[in-house]
C-alpha positions, 0 to 999 in steps of 0.5 A: 819332387825331392823330399828332405829333412831339416837337421835337428836340435843342436845343429844335429845332422841326421843319421844318413843311413836312416835317411836312406832307409826312409827314402829321404832325398836331401838334408838341409843343414844349418852350417855355422862352424866353418871348421866343420865344413870338410868333415861335414862334406866327407859325411855326405860323400859316403851317402846317397843323400844330397845336402842343402847347406844353409848359411846365415852369414854370407862370409862363410860361403867361401869356406864352404865352397873351399870344402865342397867344390873340390869333391864330386859331392852334389849339393845345394846352397841356401843363403839366409834364413827367414830374413823378414823375421830376423831383422835383415833388410831387403837391401842386405838380403838382396846384396848378400844373395847376389854376391854369394851367387856371383862368387859361386858361379865364378868358381864353377859351382853350377848347383842350385843357389836359393835366396833364403826362405821368407817366413811365412806365406802371410802378408809380411812374408809375401810383401818381403818377397815381392820387394826382393825378387825383382832385384835378385840376379837371374838364375837364383832360385827361391825358398819359402817356409810355410807353417800353419796359421793359428792352432794346428787343430780345432777344439774337437782335435781335427787338423787345420792343415788346409786352412790358408793364411789371410788374405788367401782363400786357399793354400793353392792361392798362396802358392799361386801368388808366390809363383806370380811374383817369382815367375819361372825361378825354381822354387823350394819349400825349405821348411814345413812341419807339424809339432805335437806340443800343447796349444790353447784355444781359450780355456781349452788345450789341444794338440796333434797326435804323432799319427795326425802329424804324420798324416799331415806330412803325407798330405802336404807332400801330395799337395806340394807335388801337385803345386810345383816346388822342386824340393820340400823339406820337413822340419825337423829331424829330432825332438829335444831337449827332454825333460829331466828324468823322462824321455819326453821333450819339453812341451813347447812347439820348437821342441816337438817337431821331430820325426825322431826322439832325442835318443834316435828312436824313430817316431810315426812321423818318419813313416810319412816319407815311405807312405808318400813314395808308395802313393806316388809310385 
């Protein structure tokens, strides 16, 4: 199983040398500006890190292939992001993914093409995947996103990472259902992670510590290694933006998923990659 990191706040591309030190295999890049594709490809050509380029607009796929295909770069492509919560109909989703896959293969690209990730492994997400999968062309891989239902801790500060989405009895049952739907298609988890923002349980305020978030990431790496995805991507590279006059990010969940601070300082969460490697070796 390959392990990776999502590019960060402001479409930041991680420092690839740091990724190599952390023993990260892949970086998922949300690529929106087609004028940057040649320079983006050039950055990865100088690294051992493999990019997974994610496009939200299928019209950008041709320009991305123009930049990457003439090079020896090994890369993957993900088409769409969380379509079920971004008002993308199943018809539009299936047509777009199939078209990009067909164009990529006709141009000689033999790398992985993922149908962009549903979010989450809840009733809505599973239903969307169930309706879309039979209409996707053979050879297309499947990506999913999986975040924690409810709060990340209980009232006593204990992690709830093992809690499954309704109606599933376990996290293993979540993935078993996904596998029943997709059959022998390749599977990737292209976003999962744990933030350190304040959460509320009634009148009480709780939050994960950096160390708890790191331990959750290690436990999830082990869980996914035992349950079949070929690639899993941690969300995300950096915190931010910071509160004026401090070095702390805004206390909202989207701003506190990072394994580094906005200034590049590595947080305890970054050690999850090394710890997992050591446990697996």
